[in-house]
KOLFIBA-610090 format. One line per field, with one value per residue (C-alpha): residue number from 0; residue in one letter; chain; x, y, z. Coordinates in nm, 4 decimals. Layout:
n <- NUM:...
res <- a:...
chain <- A:...
east <- X:...
north <- Y:...
up <- Z:...
% end
This chain:
n <- 0:1:2:3:4:5:6:7:8:9:10:11:12:13:14:15:16:17:18:19:20:21:22:23:24:25:26:27:28:29:30:31:32:33:34:35:36:37:38:39:40:41:42:43:44:45:46:47:48:49:50:51:52:53:54:55:56:57:58:59:60:61:62:63:64:65:66:67:68:69:70:71:72:73:74:75:76:77:78:79:80:81:82:83:84:85:86:87:88:89:90:91:92:93:94:95:96:97:98:99:100:101:102:103:104:105:106:107:108:109:110:111:112:113:114:115:116:117:118:119:120:121:122:123:124:125:126:127:128:129:130:131:132:133:134:135:136:137:138:139:140:141:142:143:144:145:146:147:148:149:150:151:152:153:154:155:156:157:158:159:160:161:162:163:164:165:166:167:168:169:170:171:172:173:174:175:176:177:178:179:180:181:182:183:184:185:186:187:188:189:190:191:192:193:194:195:196:197:198:199:200:201:202:203:204:205:206:207:208:209:210:211:212:213:214:215:216:217:218:219:220:221:222:223:224:225:226:227:228:229:230:231:232:233:234:235:236:237:238:239:240:241:242:243:244:245:246:247:248:249:250:251:252:253:254:255:256:257:258
res <- x:x:x:x:x:x:x:x:x:x:x:x:x:x:x:x:x:x:x:x:x:x:x:x:x:x:x:x:x:x:x:x:x:x:x:x:x:x:x:x:x:x:x:x:x:x:x:x:x:x:x:x:x:x:x:x:x:x:x:x:x:x:x:x:x:x:x:x:x:x:x:x:x:x:x:x:x:x:x:x:x:x:x:x:x:x:x:x:x:x:x:x:x:x:x:x:x:x:x:x:x:x:x:x:x:x:x:x:x:x:x:x:x:x:x:x:x:x:x:x:x:x:x:x:x:x:x:x:x:x:x:x:x:x:x:x:x:x:x:x:x:x:x:x:x:x:x:x:x:x:x:x:x:x:x:x:x:x:x:x:x:x:x:x:x:x:x:x:x:x:x:x:x:x:x:x:x:x:x:x:x:x:x:x:x:x:x:x:x:x:x:x:x:x:x:x:x:x:x:x:x:x:x:x:x:x:x:x:x:x:x:x:x:x:x:x:x:x:x:x:x:x:x:x:x:x:x:x:x:x:x:x:x:x:x:x:x:x:x:x:x:x:x:x:x:x:x:x:x:x:x:x:x:x:x:x:x:x:x
chain <- A:A:A:A:A:A:A:A:A:A:A:A:A:A:A:A:A:A:A:A:A:A:A:A:A:A:A:A:A:A:A:A:A:A:A:A:A:A:A:A:A:A:A:A:A:A:A:A:A:A:A:A:A:A:A:A:A:A:A:A:A:A:A:A:A:A:A:A:A:A:A:A:A:A:A:A:A:A:A:A:A:A:A:A:A:A:A:A:A:A:A:A:A:A:A:A:A:A:A:A:A:A:A:A:A:A:A:A:A:A:A:A:A:A:A:A:A:A:A:A:A:A:A:A:A:A:A:A:A:A:A:A:A:A:A:A:A:A:A:A:A:A:A:A:A:A:A:A:A:A:A:A:A:A:A:A:A:A:A:A:A:A:A:A:A:A:A:A:A:A:A:A:A:A:A:A:A:A:A:A:A:A:A:A:A:A:A:A:A:A:A:A:A:A:A:A:A:A:A:A:A:A:A:A:A:A:A:A:A:A:A:A:A:A:A:A:A:A:A:A:A:A:A:A:A:A:A:A:A:A:A:A:A:A:A:A:A:A:A:A:A:A:A:A:A:A:A:A:A:A:A:A:A:A:A:A:A:A:A
east <- 4.9625:4.9394:4.6240:4.5666:4.3845:4.0636:3.9384:3.6275:3.4553:3.4822:3.8223:3.9501:3.7207:3.8146:3.9732:4.1799:4.0734:4.1006:3.9915:4.2452:4.3593:4.2126:4.4141:4.2082:4.4705:4.2869:4.5863:4.5711:4.5004:4.7748:4.7265:4.6408:4.7000:4.5928:4.5962:4.2517:4.1518:3.8241:3.6584:3.7906:4.1050:4.3498:4.2997:4.5257:4.2990:4.3318:4.1384:4.1770:3.9419:3.7021:3.3647:3.1305:2.7580:2.5176:2.1859:1.8413:1.9440:1.6156:1.3434:1.0940:1.3242:1.5166:1.2995:1.0287:0.7852:0.8672:0.6843:0.8413:0.7522:0.4011:0.3408:0.4650:0.8314:1.0857:1.3350:1.5920:1.8167:1.8045:1.9566:2.2647:2.4716:2.4320:2.7153:2.9784:2.8881:2.9323:3.2892:3.3739:3.2454:3.4673:3.7885:3.7025:3.6178:3.9604:4.1152:3.9144:3.6740:3.3363:3.0333:2.7303:2.3861:2.1441:1.7870:1.4354:1.3031:1.0035:0.8399:0.5236:0.3179:0.4743:0.4684:0.7788:0.6536:0.4738:0.1851:0.4156:0.6378:0.3363:0.2092:0.5179:0.4311:0.0532:-0.0500:-0.4212:-0.4511:-0.6044:-0.2945:-0.0272:0.1991:0.4355:0.3420:0.0763:0.0957:0.2111:-0.0588:0.1956:0.3161:0.1712:0.5076:0.4634:0.6189:0.9508:0.8708:1.1695:1.1909:0.9697:1.0738:0.9920:1.2552:1.5192:1.8351:1.8114:1.9299:2.2128:2.4000:2.5518:2.5442:2.8087:2.7879:3.0612:2.8722:2.6795:2.3082:2.1260:1.7516:1.6466:1.3076:1.3611:1.5596:1.8654:2.0466:2.1560:1.8159:1.6903:1.9342:2.2552:2.4663:2.6688:2.7434:2.8502:3.0866:3.2423:3.2943:3.4661:3.6801:3.5540:3.5546:3.5878:3.2682:3.2032:2.8395:2.6545:2.2982:1.9667:1.8175:2.1156:1.9163:1.7099:1.8243:2.1883:2.2145:2.0349:2.2562:2.5673:2.4656:2.4038:2.7405:2.9068:2.7295:2.8552:3.2148:3.2660:3.4668:3.2231:3.2890:3.0075:3.0921:2.9352:2.8817:2.7627:2.4921:2.1802:1.8356:1.4986:1.4456:1.4913:1.8451:1.8474:1.8169:2.1215:2.3220:2.2242:2.3330:2.6766:2.7153:2.6176:2.8376:3.1422:3.0549:2.9481:2.9676:3.2615:3.4039:3.2878:3.4814:3.4002:3.4683:3.7404:3.9369:3.9022:4.0270:4.3278:4.4065:4.3943:4.6147:4.8747:4.8797:4.9594:5.2632
north <- -3.7372:-3.9242:-3.7586:-3.3970:-3.1635:-2.9884:-2.6594:-2.6817:-2.3618:-1.9910:-1.8262:-1.7378:-1.9712:-2.2747:-2.6149:-2.8249:-3.1899:-3.5327:-3.8822:-3.9106:-3.5580:-3.2175:-2.8971:-2.6696:-2.3966:-2.1451:-1.9626:-1.5887:-1.3313:-1.0877:-0.7713:-0.4435:-0.1820:0.1780:0.4886:0.6528:0.9852:1.0001:1.2788:1.1493:0.9413:0.8335:0.4639:0.1938:-0.0667:-0.3678:-0.3590:-0.7368:-0.7501:-0.4765:-0.4684:-0.1867:-0.2127:-0.0175:-0.0024:0.0642:0.2688:0.1527:0.3041:0.3020:0.5267:0.7246:0.7553:1.0213:0.7431:0.5271:0.4675:0.7499:1.0028:0.8561:0.9376:1.2939:1.2737:1.4784:1.2125:1.4654:1.4106:1.0319:1.0774:1.2625:0.9443:0.8352:1.0394:0.9760:0.6049:0.6024:0.7215:0.5169:0.1691:0.1124:0.2016:-0.0255:-0.3090:-0.2636:-0.3235:-0.6425:-0.4936:-0.6725:-0.4558:-0.5824:-0.4490:-0.4750:-0.4034:-0.4387:-0.7332:-0.8953:-1.2301:-1.1968:-1.3515:-1.1322:-1.4315:-1.3126:-0.9550:-0.8658:-0.6255:-0.3795:-0.3595:-0.3353:-0.0480:0.1612:0.1558:0.1652:0.3139:0.3401:0.0102:0.1998:0.3305:0.1796:-0.0350:-0.3297:-0.5508:-0.3145:-0.1811:0.1775:0.3868:0.5358:0.2113:-0.0912:-0.2027:-0.3727:-0.1865:-0.3356:-0.6796:-0.8815:-0.8738:-0.5683:-0.2339:-0.0738:-0.2810:-0.2554:-0.0476:0.2850:0.2693:0.5144:0.2656:-0.0282:-0.3716:-0.6084:-0.9895:-1.0227:-0.8011:-0.9639:-0.9111:-0.9582:-0.9099:-0.7720:-0.7551:-0.5072:-0.1874:-0.3915:-0.5767:-0.8383:-0.9331:-1.2623:-1.2444:-1.4296:-1.1113:-1.2069:-1.5551:-1.4107:-1.1599:-1.4212:-1.6600:-1.3800:-1.2846:-0.9255:-0.7504:-0.3822:-0.2433:0.0797:0.1871:0.3812:0.4349:0.5516:0.6379:0.7239:0.7431:0.4333:0.1338:0.2438:0.3191:0.0034:-0.2124:-0.0322:-0.0736:-0.4449:-0.4766:-0.3078:-0.5400:-0.8379:-0.7152:-0.5568:-0.2367:0.0254:0.3299:0.5552:0.7131:1.0545:1.1753:0.8321:0.8320:1.0469:1.0716:1.2244:1.2774:1.6176:1.7513:1.6735:1.3029:1.3279:1.5127:1.2629:0.9777:1.1290:1.2001:0.8492:0.6770:0.8750:0.8514:0.4885:0.2728:0.3550:0.6255:0.8785:0.9402:1.0334:0.9077:1.1660:1.0482:0.6893:0.7851:0.9640:0.6580:0.4324:0.6664:0.6889:0.3109:0.2724:0.5008
up <- -0.1380:-0.4671:-0.5951:-0.7007:-0.4668:-0.5678:-0.4282:-0.2141:-0.1064:-0.1751:-0.1329:0.1182:0.3152:0.1057:0.1526:-0.0860:-0.0806:-0.2388:-0.1309:0.1502:0.2395:0.3284:0.3541:0.5803:0.6295:0.4103:0.2560:0.3318:0.0651:-0.0327:0.1765:0.0022:0.2737:0.2176:0.4377:0.4438:0.5987:0.7894:0.9847:1.3174:1.2512:0.9844:0.9162:0.7831:0.6279:0.4005:0.0726:0.0533:0.3527:0.2357:0.0597:-0.0394:0.0334:-0.1870:-0.0055:-0.1556:-0.4592:-0.6099:-0.8238:-0.5368:-0.3335:-0.5968:-0.9100:-0.9613:-1.0556:-0.7525:-0.4257:-0.2238:-0.4909:-0.5074:-0.1406:-0.1950:-0.0928:-0.2885:-0.4036:-0.5261:-0.2202:-0.2725:-0.6175:-0.4927:-0.4359:-0.8003:-0.9516:-0.6814:-0.6880:-1.0661:-1.0068:-0.6977:-0.7820:-1.0896:-0.9069:-0.6148:-0.8514:-1.0118:-0.6692:-0.6221:-0.3668:-0.3954:-0.4716:-0.2811:-0.3774:-0.0852:-0.1912:-0.0599:-0.2622:-0.0973:-0.1669:-0.3785:-0.0971:0.1751:0.4099:0.5967:0.6423:0.9644:1.0065:1.1822:0.8720:0.6384:0.8509:0.7747:0.4048:0.4321:0.7681:0.6809:0.4972:0.2066:0.0294:-0.1931:0.0233:-0.0042:-0.2984:-0.4310:-0.7900:-0.8384:-1.0077:-1.2502:-1.4072:-1.2273:-1.0849:-0.7481:-0.4570:-0.3449:-0.4840:-0.6025:-0.9815:-1.0259:-1.1773:-0.8428:-0.6600:-0.9339:-0.8974:-1.0818:-1.4424:-1.3808:-1.1628:-1.3503:-1.1906:-1.3233:-1.3333:-1.0717:-0.8265:-0.5416:-0.4839:-0.1541:-0.1045:0.2312:0.3999:0.6805:0.7249:0.8207:0.5454:0.7992:0.9391:0.7908:0.4953:0.3930:0.4033:0.7123:0.5736:0.2381:0.3954:0.6226:0.3317:0.1385:0.4388:0.4253:0.7617:0.6614:0.5093:0.3185:0.3506:0.0801:-0.0376:0.1087:0.3430:0.5607:0.8836:0.8144:0.6074:0.5827:0.9526:1.0652:0.8448:0.9692:1.3325:1.2896:1.1148:1.4120:1.6548:1.4515:1.4729:1.1303:1.0787:0.9455:0.7262:0.6050:0.2680:0.3168:-0.0409:-0.1556:0.1129:0.1452:0.2982:0.2198:0.5933:0.7606:0.8055:1.1772:1.0906:0.8629:1.1276:1.3963:1.1692:1.1129:1.4837:1.5897:1.3327:1.4477:1.8149:1.8420:1.5312:1.3049:1.0814:0.8223:0.5013:0.1401:-0.2108:-0.2733:0.0303:-0.0893:-0.4365:-0.2863:-0.0723:-0.3776:-0.5820:-0.3059:-0.2619:-0.6322:-0.6178
% end
């Protein structure tokens, strides 16, 4: 090789190329193993292969002026993950774990949204549904770029974080999330956000079906649904789809790995 190589792609799914040569070995990342306690097993996992997904921590679901509050839902439970996420996200970022914000963010024309999805948000056709302005402030419900679809102010999004708009309860359906994770070489996923029994659970299930390792972070996840929905979610995650842990256990694992 008489010419320098240039990187092509996103590490670790990257090549090194020039006019006559291509190195497609994809050098491995340095492992960052930690021992993490969960409610069913002790895990040894690699932070170099991990990402944290923050799902739907948006004004429409978590703010007293958002859509859920407008239809009479008490959003107090949906705000519970805010404080533990404020503590957890910075320490994971320090370890190089990508923070991926997955939010409802619909097209203004709603061309990819079916009647069955519209019905969930406006079952009579007369109320305030997807794309309609909220009476309190005029923000359009779950529309990309609107206040309604924005992450709550209490949670800081940094430039290096990754943002993915979704259009269904699953963050994988009709989105680039799977491609992004595979490009980044991230196969172990921490799940946080709201609602635990709906968008978080559907995204976690799809991740499991796609072969990802799934961990629900209990105190960074919540729901405005009845308690039996929360309990069923925890049961099904542990029984069928992955593991349940909490932010304190993650912090302990990180501290011990640094010793």
